[in-house]
N, CA, C, O and the ligand as a Tripos MOL2 file, in Angstrom:
@<TRIPOS>MOLECULE
protein
  277   275    70     0     0
PROTEIN
NO_CHARGES

@<TRIPOS>ATOM
      1 N          16.3300   38.3710  -50.7940 N.3       1 MET1
      2 CA         16.0500   38.2340  -49.3700 C.3       1 MET1
      3 C          16.9770   39.1560  -48.5830 C.2       1 MET1
      4 O          18.1800   39.1880  -48.8410 O.2       1 MET1
      5 N          16.4270   39.9070  -47.6240 N.am      2 VAL2
      6 CA         17.1960   40.8180  -46.7970 C.3       2 VAL2
      7 C          17.7140   40.0660  -45.5750 C.2       2 VAL2
      8 O          16.9380   39.5180  -44.7930 O.2       2 VAL2
      9 N          19.0370   40.0480  -45.4230 N.am      3 LEU3
     10 CA         19.6300   39.3180  -44.3120 C.3       3 LEU3
     11 C          19.9020   40.2130  -43.1090 C.2       3 LEU3
     12 O          19.9690   39.7360  -41.9760 O.2       3 LEU3
     13 N          20.0590   41.5270  -43.3620 N.am      4 VAL4
     14 CA         20.3990   42.4490  -42.2890 C.3       4 VAL4
     15 C          19.3730   43.5600  -42.2540 C.2       4 VAL4
     16 O          19.0020   44.1070  -43.2930 O.2       4 VAL4
     17 N          18.9120   43.8960  -41.0490 N.am      5 ASN5
     18 CA         18.0090   45.0120  -40.8680 C.3       5 ASN5
     19 C          18.8050   46.1660  -40.2880 C.2       5 ASN5
     20 O          19.3960   46.0340  -39.2160 O.2       5 ASN5
     21 N          18.8290   47.2920  -40.9780 N.am      6 PHE6
     22 CA         19.5430   48.4720  -40.5000 C.3       6 PHE6
     23 C          18.5720   49.3780  -39.7670 C.2       6 PHE6
     24 O          17.4580   49.6130  -40.2340 O.2       6 PHE6
     25 N          19.0010   49.8920  -38.6060 N.am      7 GLU7
     26 CA         18.1880   50.8300  -37.8350 C.3       7 GLU7
     27 C          18.8590   52.1900  -37.8600 C.2       7 GLU7
     28 O          20.0640   52.3000  -37.6330 O.2       7 GLU7
     29 N          18.0850   53.2160  -38.1340 N.am      8 CYS8
     30 CA         18.6060   54.5780  -38.2300 C.3       8 CYS8
     31 C          19.0040   55.1020  -36.8450 C.2       8 CYS8
     32 O          18.2030   55.0630  -35.9110 O.2       8 CYS8
     33 N          20.2460   55.5940  -36.7150 N.am      9 CYS9
     34 CA         20.7310   56.0990  -35.4260 C.3       9 CYS9
     35 C          20.1310   57.4570  -35.0910 C.2       9 CYS9
     36 O          20.3350   57.9550  -33.9840 O.2       9 CYS9
     37 N          19.4040   58.0650  -36.0070 N.am     10 ILE10
     38 CA         18.8310   59.3870  -35.7630 C.3      10 ILE10
     39 C          17.3410   59.2850  -35.4200 C.2      10 ILE10
     40 O          16.8990   59.8560  -34.4230 O.2      10 ILE10
     41 N          16.5720   58.5710  -36.2250 N.am     11 CYS11
     42 CA         15.1290   58.4800  -35.9600 C.3      11 CYS11
     43 C          14.7340   57.1660  -35.2850 C.2      11 CYS11
     44 O          13.6270   57.0460  -34.7590 O.2      11 CYS11
     45 N          15.6300   56.1870  -35.2980 N.am     12 GLY12
     46 CA         15.3740   54.9200  -34.6190 C.3      12 GLY12
     47 C          14.5290   53.9430  -35.4130 C.2      12 GLY12
     48 O          14.2330   52.8460  -34.9390 O.2      12 GLY12
     49 N          14.1350   54.3380  -36.6300 N.am     13 LYS13
     50 CA         13.2800   53.4690  -37.4380 C.3      13 LYS13
     51 C          14.1180   52.5700  -38.3380 C.2      13 LYS13
     52 O          15.2950   52.8320  -38.5820 O.2      13 LYS13
     53 N          13.4940   51.5210  -38.8200 N.am     14 SER14
     54 CA         14.1370   50.6200  -39.7580 C.3      14 SER14
     55 C          14.4100   51.3480  -41.0750 C.2      14 SER14
     56 O          13.6320   52.2070  -41.4900 O.2      14 SER14
     57 N          15.5160   50.9980  -41.7230 N.am     15 ILE15
     58 CA         15.8900   51.6640  -42.9710 C.3      15 ILE15
     59 C          15.5400   50.7590  -44.1470 C.2      15 ILE15
     60 O          16.1230   49.6900  -44.3250 O.2      15 ILE15
     61 N          14.5850   51.2070  -44.9360 N.am     16 ASP16
     62 CA         14.2290   50.4920  -46.1620 C.3      16 ASP16
     63 C          15.2550   50.8200  -47.2340 C.2      16 ASP16
     64 O          15.9880   51.8030  -47.1270 O.2      16 ASP16
     65 N          15.3000   50.0000  -48.2530 N.am     17 ARG17
     66 CA         16.2780   50.1950  -49.3190 C.3      17 ARG17
     67 C          15.6490   50.8000  -50.5660 C.2      17 ARG17
     68 O          16.2110   50.6820  -51.6550 O.2      17 ARG17
     69 N          14.5080   51.4380  -50.4320 N.am     18 ASP18
     70 CA         13.7940   51.9000  -51.6200 C.3      18 ASP18
     71 C          14.0710   53.3440  -52.0020 C.2      18 ASP18
     72 O          13.4930   53.8250  -52.9770 O.2      18 ASP18
     73 N          14.9260   54.0570  -51.2810 N.am     19 SER19
     74 CA         15.1700   55.4660  -51.6110 C.3      19 SER19
     75 C          16.2170   55.6340  -52.7070 C.2      19 SER19
     76 O          16.3260   56.7100  -53.2960 O.2      19 SER19
     77 N          16.9790   54.5990  -52.9840 N.am     20 GLY20
     78 CA         18.0720   54.7110  -53.9430 C.3      20 GLY20
     79 C          19.3690   55.1450  -53.2930 C.2      20 GLY20
     80 O          20.4200   55.0740  -53.9290 O.2      20 GLY20
     81 N          19.3340   55.5960  -52.0360 N.am     21 LEU21
     82 CA         20.5250   56.0480  -51.3170 C.3      21 LEU21
     83 C          20.7180   55.3210  -49.9900 C.2      21 LEU21
     84 O          21.8230   55.3120  -49.4480 O.2      21 LEU21
     85 N          19.6780   54.7230  -49.4710 N.am     22 ASP22
     86 CA         19.7530   54.0620  -48.1610 C.3      22 ASP22
     87 C          20.0250   52.5690  -48.2980 C.2      22 ASP22
     88 O          19.7110   51.9900  -49.3380 O.2      22 ASP22
     89 N          20.5900   51.9360  -47.2970 N.am     23 PRO23
     90 CA         21.0120   52.5220  -46.0270 C.3      23 PRO23
     91 C          22.3500   53.2490  -46.1490 C.2      23 PRO23
     92 O          23.1860   52.8830  -46.9770 O.2      23 PRO23
     93 N          22.5500   54.2680  -45.3310 N.am     24 CYS24
     94 CA         23.8100   55.0070  -45.2860 C.3      24 CYS24
     95 C          24.5960   54.6090  -44.0410 C.2      24 CYS24
     96 O          24.0190   54.1850  -43.0400 O.2      24 CYS24
     97 N          25.9150   54.7500  -44.1150 N.am     25 ALA25
     98 CA         26.7860   54.5240  -42.9720 C.3      25 ALA25
     99 C          27.4820   55.8270  -42.6270 C.2      25 ALA25
    100 O          27.9470   56.5490  -43.5090 O.2      25 ALA25
    101 N          27.5500   56.1190  -41.3420 N.am     26 ILE26
    102 CA         28.2260   57.3210  -40.8360 C.3      26 ILE26
    103 C          29.3540   56.8510  -39.9310 C.2      26 ILE26
    104 O          29.1260   56.0950  -38.9870 O.2      26 ILE26
    105 N          30.5640   57.2970  -40.2180 N.am     27 SER27
    106 CA         31.7130   56.9520  -39.3740 C.3      27 SER27
    107 C          32.0690   58.1290  -38.4860 C.2      27 SER27
    108 O          32.0320   59.2790  -38.9250 O.2      27 SER27
    109 N          32.4160   57.8420  -37.2320 N.am     28 ILE28
    110 CA         32.8960   58.8830  -36.3320 C.3      28 ILE28
    111 C          34.2680   58.4520  -35.8130 C.2      28 ILE28
    112 O          34.4710   57.3050  -35.4130 O.2      28 ILE28
    113 N          35.2020   59.4050  -35.8310 N.am     29 TYR29
    114 CA         36.5490   59.1770  -35.3260 C.3      29 TYR29
    115 C          36.7590   60.1280  -34.1590 C.2      29 TYR29
    116 O          36.5810   61.3380  -34.3010 O.2      29 TYR29
    117 N          37.1300   59.5960  -33.0270 N.am     30 THR30
    118 CA         37.4530   60.4610  -31.8990 C.3      30 THR30
    119 C          38.8770   60.9870  -32.0630 C.2      30 THR30
    120 O          39.6850   60.3860  -32.7700 O.2      30 THR30
    121 N          39.1750   62.0820  -31.4260 N.am     31 ASN31
    122 CA         40.5410   62.6500  -31.4150 C.3      31 ASN31
    123 C          41.1420   62.7640  -32.8110 C.2      31 ASN31
    124 O          42.2960   62.3870  -33.0180 O.2      31 ASN31
    125 N          40.3830   63.2740  -33.7620 N.am     32 ILE32
    126 CA         40.8290   63.3020  -35.1530 C.3      32 ILE32
    127 C          42.0910   64.1440  -35.3440 C.2      32 ILE32
    128 O          42.8000   63.9870  -36.3390 O.2      32 ILE32
    129 N          42.3680   65.0270  -34.4010 N.am     33 ASP33
    130 CA         43.5680   65.8620  -34.4960 C.3      33 ASP33
    131 C          44.7770   65.2340  -33.8070 C.2      33 ASP33
    132 O          45.8360   65.8540  -33.7060 O.2      33 ASP33
    133 N          44.6110   64.0010  -33.3350 N.am     34 LYS34
    134 CA         45.7100   63.3360  -32.6300 C.3      34 LYS34
    135 C          46.1870   62.1200  -33.4100 C.2      34 LYS34
    136 O          45.6360   61.7700  -34.4530 O.2      34 LYS34
    137 N          47.2160   61.4940  -32.8810 N.am     35 ASP35
    138 CA         47.7870   60.3190  -33.5240 C.3      35 ASP35
    139 C          46.7350   59.2110  -33.6490 C.2      35 ASP35
    140 O          45.8450   59.0890  -32.8070 O.2      35 ASP35
    141 N          46.8490   58.4170  -34.7010 N.am     36 GLU36
    142 CA         45.8840   57.3510  -34.9660 C.3      36 GLU36
    143 C          45.7350   56.3890  -33.7840 C.2      36 GLU36
    144 O          44.6610   55.8240  -33.5730 O.2      36 GLU36
    145 N          46.8060   56.2040  -33.0180 N.am     37 SER37
    146 CA         46.7520   55.2890  -31.8730 C.3      37 SER37
    147 C          45.8270   55.8080  -30.7680 C.2      37 SER37
    148 O          45.4070   55.0410  -29.9020 O.2      37 SER37
    149 N          45.5110   57.0940  -30.7960 N.am     38 GLU38
    150 CA         44.6290   57.6970  -29.7940 C.3      38 GLU38
    151 C          43.1990   57.8190  -30.3010 C.2      38 GLU38
    152 O          42.3390   58.3470  -29.5970 O.2      38 GLU38
    153 N          42.9330   57.3410  -31.5080 N.am     39 GLN39
    154 CA         41.6080   57.4820  -32.1010 C.3      39 GLN39
    155 C          40.7810   56.2120  -31.9320 C.2      39 GLN39
    156 O          41.3070   55.1000  -31.8750 O.2      39 GLN39
    157 N          39.5040   56.4130  -31.8550 N.am     40 LEU40
    158 CA         38.5430   55.3170  -31.8720 C.3      40 LEU40
    159 C          37.5860   55.5840  -33.0240 C.2      40 LEU40
    160 O          37.2930   56.7390  -33.3320 O.2      40 LEU40
    161 N          37.0940   54.5220  -33.6660 N.am     41 GLU41
    162 CA         36.1760   54.6670  -34.7860 C.3      41 GLU41
    163 C          34.9410   53.8330  -34.5420 C.2      41 GLU41
    164 O          35.0230   52.7100  -34.0440 O.2      41 GLU41
    165 N          33.7880   54.3910  -34.8960 N.am     42 GLN42
    166 CA         32.5500   53.6180  -34.8390 C.3      42 GLN42
    167 C          31.6920   54.0000  -36.0290 C.2      42 GLN42
    168 O          31.6790   55.1530  -36.4610 O.2      42 GLN42
    169 N          30.9810   53.0260  -36.5490 N.am     43 ILE43
    170 CA         30.0980   53.2560  -37.6880 C.3      43 ILE43
    171 C          28.6460   53.1580  -37.2370 C.2      43 ILE43
    172 O          28.2670   52.2470  -36.5010 O.2      43 ILE43
    173 N          27.8480   54.1110  -37.6900 N.am     44 PHE44
    174 CA         26.4140   54.1190  -37.4260 C.3      44 PHE44
    175 C          25.6820   54.0630  -38.7690 C.2      44 PHE44
    176 O          26.2460   54.3950  -39.8110 O.2      44 PHE44
    177 N          24.4360   53.6440  -38.7260 N.am     45 PHE45
    178 CA         23.6020   53.6050  -39.9330 C.3      45 PHE45
    179 C          22.4990   54.6460  -39.8110 C.2      45 PHE45
    180 O          21.9970   54.9190  -38.7210 O.2      45 PHE45
    181 N          22.1350   55.2170  -40.9440 N.am     46 SER46
    182 CA         21.0440   56.2000  -40.9180 C.3      46 SER46
    183 C          20.3760   56.2660  -42.2800 C.2      46 SER46
    184 O          20.8900   55.7780  -43.2860 O.2      46 SER46
    185 N          19.2000   56.8950  -42.2660 N.am     47 HIS47
    186 CA         18.5750   57.2910  -43.5270 C.3      47 HIS47
    187 C          19.3750   58.4660  -44.0770 C.2      47 HIS47
    188 O          19.8730   59.2850  -43.3040 O.2      47 HIS47
    189 N          19.5030   58.5610  -45.3600 N.am     48 TYR48
    190 CA         20.1610   59.7080  -45.9890 C.3      48 TYR48
    191 C          19.4750   61.0030  -45.5690 C.2      48 TYR48
    192 O          20.1340   61.9690  -45.1850 O.2      48 TYR48
    193 N          18.1550   61.0130  -45.6470 N.am     49 ARG49
    194 CA         17.4000   62.2290  -45.3210 C.3      49 ARG49
    195 C          17.5450   62.6200  -43.8440 C.2      49 ARG49
    196 O          17.5980   63.8080  -43.5260 O.2      49 ARG49
    197 N          17.6090   61.6480  -42.9560 N.am     50 CYS50
    198 CA         17.7740   61.9610  -41.5260 C.3      50 CYS50
    199 C          19.1380   62.6050  -41.2890 C.2      50 CYS50
    200 O          19.2330   63.6080  -40.5820 O.2      50 CYS50
    201 N          20.1920   62.0370  -41.8730 N.am     51 PHE51
    202 CA         21.5170   62.6320  -41.6930 C.3      51 PHE51
    203 C          21.5610   64.0220  -42.2890 C.2      51 PHE51
    204 O          22.0870   64.9510  -41.6760 O.2      51 PHE51
    205 N          21.0160   64.1670  -43.4720 N.am     52 GLN52
    206 CA         21.0050   65.4780  -44.1290 C.3      52 GLN52
    207 C          20.2880   66.5060  -43.2570 C.2      52 GLN52
    208 O          20.6830   67.6710  -43.2220 O.2      52 GLN52
    209 N          19.2490   66.0880  -42.5610 N.am     53 GLY53
    210 CA         18.4880   66.9800  -41.7050 C.3      53 GLY53
    211 C          19.2350   67.4310  -40.4650 C.2      53 GLY53
    212 O          18.8230   68.3920  -39.8130 O.2      53 GLY53
    213 N          20.3280   66.7560  -40.1240 N.am     54 THR54
    214 CA         21.1080   67.1440  -38.9440 C.3      54 THR54
    215 C          22.1610   68.1950  -39.2760 C.2      54 THR54
    216 O          22.7540   68.7800  -38.3700 O.2      54 THR54
    217 N          22.3990   68.4390  -40.5550 N.am     55 LEU55
    218 CA         23.4730   69.3350  -40.9640 C.3      55 LEU55
    219 C          23.0440   70.7950  -40.9350 C.2      55 LEU55
    220 O          21.8750   71.1250  -41.1350 O.2      55 LEU55
    221 N          23.9940   71.6370  -40.6860 N.am     56 GLU56
    222 CA         23.7830   73.0880  -40.7640 C.3      56 GLU56
    223 C          23.3540   73.4170  -42.2030 C.2      56 GLU56
    224 O          23.7900   72.7390  -43.1340 O.2      56 GLU56
    225 N          22.5220   74.4250  -42.4040 N.am     57 SER57
    226 CA         21.8530   74.6230  -43.6890 C.3      57 SER57
    227 C          22.8080   74.8170  -44.8740 C.2      57 SER57
    228 O          22.5410   74.2890  -45.9530 O.2      57 SER57
    229 N          23.9130   75.5560  -44.7080 N.am     58 ASP58
    230 CA         24.8480   75.7330  -45.8190 C.3      58 ASP58
    231 C          25.5110   74.4110  -46.2000 C.2      58 ASP58
    232 O          25.7030   74.1180  -47.3800 O.2      58 ASP58
    233 N          25.8570   73.6210  -45.1900 N.am     59 LEU59
    234 CA         26.4720   72.3210  -45.4450 C.3      59 LEU59
    235 C          25.4650   71.3720  -46.0830 C.2      59 LEU59
    236 O          25.8030   70.5790  -46.9630 O.2      59 LEU59
    237 N          24.2270   71.4690  -45.6230 N.am     60 CYS60
    238 CA         23.1460   70.6420  -46.1680 C.3      60 CYS60
    239 C          22.9740   70.9200  -47.6610 C.2      60 CYS60
    240 O          22.7470   69.9980  -48.4440 O.2      60 CYS60
    241 N          23.0830   72.1940  -48.0550 N.am     61 ALA61
    242 CA         22.9410   72.5650  -49.4600 C.3      61 ALA61
    243 C          24.0610   71.9850  -50.3100 C.2      61 ALA61
    244 O          23.8710   71.7070  -51.4940 O.2      61 ALA61
    245 N          25.2440   71.8020  -49.6960 N.am     62 MET62
    246 CA         26.3870   71.2460  -50.4320 C.3      62 MET62
    247 C          26.2910   69.7240  -50.5690 C.2      62 MET62
    248 O          26.9410   69.1370  -51.4330 O.2      62 MET62
    249 N          25.4770   69.0840  -49.7130 N.am     63 MET63
    250 CA         25.3470   67.6290  -49.7180 C.3      63 MET63
    251 C          24.2770   67.2340  -50.7220 C.2      63 MET63
    252 O          23.0880   67.2240  -50.4030 O.2      63 MET63
    253 N          24.6940   66.9160  -51.9060 N.am     64 ASN64
    254 CA         23.7400   66.6620  -52.9700 C.3      64 ASN64
    255 C          24.0210   65.3440  -53.6730 C.2      64 ASN64
    256 O          24.1340   65.2790  -54.8970 O.2      64 ASN64
    257 N          24.1300   64.2910  -52.8600 N.am     65 LEU65
    258 CA         24.4320   62.9770  -53.4260 C.3      65 LEU65
    259 C          23.3610   62.5100  -54.3920 C.2      65 LEU65
    260 O          23.6510   61.7870  -55.3460 O.2      65 LEU65
    261 N          22.1120   62.9230  -54.1480 N.am     66 GLU66
    262 CA         21.0360   62.4600  -55.0360 C.3      66 GLU66
    263 C          21.1840   62.9970  -56.4500 C.2      66 GLU66
    264 O          20.6290   62.4330  -57.3930 O.2      66 GLU66
    265 N          21.9510   64.1120  -56.6040 N.am     67 ASP67
    266 CA         22.1930   64.6570  -57.9400 C.3      67 ASP67
    267 C          23.2130   63.8510  -58.7130 C.2      67 ASP67
    268 O          23.2850   63.9600  -59.9370 O.2      67 ASP67
    269 N          24.0110   63.0350  -58.0170 N.am     68 SER68
    270 CA         25.0490   62.2600  -58.6980 C.3      68 SER68
    271 C          24.5510   60.9080  -59.1590 C.2      68 SER68
    272 O          25.3100   60.1480  -59.7600 O.2      68 SER68
    273 N          23.2770   60.5840  -58.8880 N.am     69 ASN69
    274 CA         22.7350   59.3050  -59.3610 C.3      69 ASN69
    275 C          22.3730   59.3760  -60.8200 C.2      69 ASN69
    276 O          21.9020   58.3900  -61.3880 O.2      69 ASN69
    277 ZN         16.0480   57.9400  -39.9370 Zn       70 ZN70
@<TRIPOS>BOND
     1     1     2 1
     2     2     3 1
     3     3     4 2
     4     3     5 am
     5     5     6 1
     6     6     7 1
     7     7     8 2
     8     7     9 am
     9     9    10 1
    10    10    11 1
    11    11    12 2
    12    11    13 am
    13    13    14 1
    14    14    15 1
    15    15    16 2
    16    15    17 am
    17    17    18 1
    18    18    19 1
    19    19    20 2
    20    19    21 am
    21    21    22 1
    22    22    23 1
    23    23    24 2
    24    23    25 am
    25    25    26 1
    26    26    27 1
    27    27    28 2
    28    27    29 am
    29    29    30 1
    30    30    31 1
    31    31    32 2
    32    31    33 am
    33    33    34 1
    34    34    35 1
    35    35    36 2
    36    35    37 am
    37    37    38 1
    38    38    39 1
    39    39    40 2
    40    39    41 am
    41    41    42 1
    42    42    43 1
    43    43    44 2
    44    43    45 am
    45    45    46 1
    46    46    47 1
    47    47    48 2
    48    47    49 am
    49    49    50 1
    50    50    51 1
    51    51    52 2
    52    51    53 am
    53    53    54 1
    54    54    55 1
    55    55    56 2
    56    55    57 am
    57    57    58 1
    58    58    59 1
    59    59    60 2
    60    59    61 am
    61    61    62 1
    62    62    63 1
    63    63    64 2
    64    63    65 am
    65    65    66 1
    66    66    67 1
    67    67    68 2
    68    67    69 am
    69    69    70 1
    70    70    71 1
    71    71    72 2
    72    71    73 am
    73    73    74 1
    74    74    75 1
    75    75    76 2
    76    75    77 am
    77    77    78 1
    78    78    79 1
    79    79    80 2
    80    79    81 am
    81    81    82 1
    82    82    83 1
    83    83    84 2
    84    83    85 am
    85    85    86 1
    86    86    87 1
    87    87    88 2
    88    87    89 am
    89    89    90 1
    90    90    91 1
    91    91    92 2
    92    91    93 am
    93    93    94 1
    94    94    95 1
    95    95    96 2
    96    95    97 am
    97    97    98 1
    98    98    99 1
    99    99   100 2
   100    99   101 am
   101   101   102 1
   102   102   103 1
   103   103   104 2
   104   103   105 am
   105   105   106 1
   106   106   107 1
   107   107   108 2
   108   107   109 am
   109   109   110 1
   110   110   111 1
   111   111   112 2
   112   111   113 am
   113   113   114 1
   114   114   115 1
   115   115   116 2
   116   115   117 am
   117   117   118 1
   118   118   119 1
   119   119   120 2
   120   119   121 am
   121   121   122 1
   122   122   123 1
   123   123   124 2
   124   123   125 am
   125   125   126 1
   126   126   127 1
   127   127   128 2
   128   127   129 am
   129   129   130 1
   130   130   131 1
   131   131   132 2
   132   131   133 am
   133   133   134 1
   134   134   135 1
   135   135   136 2
   136   135   137 am
   137   137   138 1
   138   138   139 1
   139   139   140 2
   140   139   141 am
   141   141   142 1
   142   142   143 1
   143   143   144 2
   144   143   145 am
   145   145   146 1
   146   146   147 1
   147   147   148 2
   148   147   149 am
   149   149   150 1
   150   150   151 1
   151   151   152 2
   152   151   153 am
   153   153   154 1
   154   154   155 1
   155   155   156 2
   156   155   157 am
   157   157   158 1
   158   158   159 1
   159   159   160 2
   160   159   161 am
   161   161   162 1
   162   162   163 1
   163   163   164 2
   164   163   165 am
   165   165   166 1
   166   166   167 1
   167   167   168 2
   168   167   169 am
   169   169   170 1
   170   170   171 1
   171   171   172 2
   172   171   173 am
   173   173   174 1
   174   174   175 1
   175   175   176 2
   176   175   177 am
   177   177   178 1
   178   178   179 1
   179   179   180 2
   180   179   181 am
   181   181   182 1
   182   182   183 1
   183   183   184 2
   184   183   185 am
   185   185   186 1
   186   186   187 1
   187   187   188 2
   188   187   189 am
   189   189   190 1
   190   190   191 1
   191   191   192 2
   192   191   193 am
   193   193   194 1
   194   194   195 1
   195   195   196 2
   196   195   197 am
   197   197   198 1
   198   198   199 1
   199   199   200 2
   200   199   201 am
   201   201   202 1
   202   202   203 1
   203   203   204 2
   204   203   205 am
   205   205   206 1
   206   206   207 1
   207   207   208 2
   208   207   209 am
   209   209   210 1
   210   210   211 1
   211   211   212 2
   212   211   213 am
   213   213   214 1
   214   214   215 1
   215   215   216 2
   216   215   217 am
   217   217   218 1
   218   218   219 1
   219   219   220 2
   220   219   221 am
   221   221   222 1
   222   222   223 1
   223   223   224 2
   224   223   225 am
   225   225   226 1
   226   226   227 1
   227   227   228 2
   228   227   229 am
   229   229   230 1
   230   230   231 1
   231   231   232 2
   232   231   233 am
   233   233   234 1
   234   234   235 1
   235   235   236 2
   236   235   237 am
   237   237   238 1
   238   238   239 1
   239   239   240 2
   240   239   241 am
   241   241   242 1
   242   242   243 1
   243   243   244 2
   244   243   245 am
   245   245   246 1
   246   246   247 1
   247   247   248 2
   248   247   249 am
   249   249   250 1
   250   250   251 1
   251   251   252 2
   252   251   253 am
   253   253   254 1
   254   254   255 1
   255   255   256 2
   256   255   257 am
   257   257   258 1
   258   258   259 1
   259   259   260 2
   260   259   261 am
   261   261   262 1
   262   262   263 1
   263   263   264 2
   264   263   265 am
   265   265   266 1
   266   266   267 1
   267   267   268 2
   268   267   269 am
   269   269   270 1
   270   270   271 1
   271   271   272 2
   272   271   273 am
   273   273   274 1
   274   274   275 1
   275   275   276 2
@<TRIPOS>SUBSTRUCTURE
     1 MET1         2 RESIDUE 1 A MET
     2 VAL2         6 RESIDUE 1 A VAL
     3 LEU3        10 RESIDUE 1 A LEU
     4 VAL4        14 RESIDUE 1 A VAL
     5 ASN5        18 RESIDUE 1 A ASN
     6 PHE6        22 RESIDUE 1 A PHE
     7 GLU7        26 RESIDUE 1 A GLU
     8 CYS8        30 RESIDUE 1 A CYS
     9 CYS9        34 RESIDUE 1 A CYS
    10 ILE10       38 RESIDUE 1 A ILE
    11 CYS11       42 RESIDUE 1 A CYS
    12 GLY12       46 RESIDUE 1 A GLY
    13 LYS13       50 RESIDUE 1 A LYS
    14 SER14       54 RESIDUE 1 A SER
    15 ILE15       58 RESIDUE 1 A ILE
    16 ASP16       62 RESIDUE 1 A ASP
    17 ARG17       66 RESIDUE 1 A ARG
    18 ASP18       70 RESIDUE 1 A ASP
    19 SER19       74 RESIDUE 1 A SER
    20 GLY20       78 RESIDUE 1 A GLY
    21 LEU21       82 RESIDUE 1 A LEU
    22 ASP22       86 RESIDUE 1 A ASP
    23 PRO23       90 RESIDUE 1 A PRO
    24 CYS24       94 RESIDUE 1 A CYS
    25 ALA25       98 RESIDUE 1 A ALA
    26 ILE26      102 RESIDUE 1 A ILE
    27 SER27      106 RESIDUE 1 A SER
    28 ILE28      110 RESIDUE 1 A ILE
    29 TYR29      114 RESIDUE 1 A TYR
    30 THR30      118 RESIDUE 1 A THR
    31 ASN31      122 RESIDUE 1 A ASN
    32 ILE32      126 RESIDUE 1 A ILE
    33 ASP33      130 RESIDUE 1 A ASP
    34 LYS34      134 RESIDUE 1 A LYS
    35 ASP35      138 RESIDUE 1 A ASP
    36 GLU36      142 RESIDUE 1 A GLU
    37 SER37      146 RESIDUE 1 A SER
    38 GLU38      150 RESIDUE 1 A GLU
    39 GLN39      154 RESIDUE 1 A GLN
    40 LEU40      158 RESIDUE 1 A LEU
    41 GLU41      162 RESIDUE 1 A GLU
    42 GLN42      166 RESIDUE 1 A GLN
    43 ILE43      170 RESIDUE 1 A ILE
    44 PHE44      174 RESIDUE 1 A PHE
    45 PHE45      178 RESIDUE 1 A PHE
    46 SER46      182 RESIDUE 1 A SER
    47 HIS47      186 RESIDUE 1 A HIS
    48 TYR48      190 RESIDUE 1 A TYR
    49 ARG49      194 RESIDUE 1 A ARG
    50 CYS50      198 RESIDUE 1 A CYS
    51 PHE51      202 RESIDUE 1 A PHE
    52 GLN52      206 RESIDUE 1 A GLN
    53 GLY53      210 RESIDUE 1 A GLY
    54 THR54      214 RESIDUE 1 A THR
    55 LEU55      218 RESIDUE 1 A LEU
    56 GLU56      222 RESIDUE 1 A GLU
    57 SER57      226 RESIDUE 1 A SER
    58 ASP58      230 RESIDUE 1 A ASP
    59 LEU59      234 RESIDUE 1 A LEU
    60 CYS60      238 RESIDUE 1 A CYS
    61 ALA61      242 RESIDUE 1 A ALA
    62 MET62      246 RESIDUE 1 A MET
    63 MET63      250 RESIDUE 1 A MET
    64 ASN64      254 RESIDUE 1 A ASN
    65 LEU65      258 RESIDUE 1 A LEU
    66 GLU66      262 RESIDUE 1 A GLU
    67 ASP67      266 RESIDUE 1 A ASP
    68 SER68      270 RESIDUE 1 A SER
    69 ASN69      274 RESIDUE 1 A ASN
    70 ZN70       277 GROUP 0 **** ****
């Protein structure tokens, strides 16, 4: 039984668990070059494919988590 429904922060759709990689979590830290006391952190959920689609093409080519399964 699924207790939590994850919504993708990129496409806005519900994230099914049938891809073998989803749901994914994305963390963002503000002021990463400053002291930890000046940073804020938030976690978002997304489809693996949606996040991969937001990356610049060279970086996207390096992101190959599906090969490590
Ligand atoms: Zn999505």
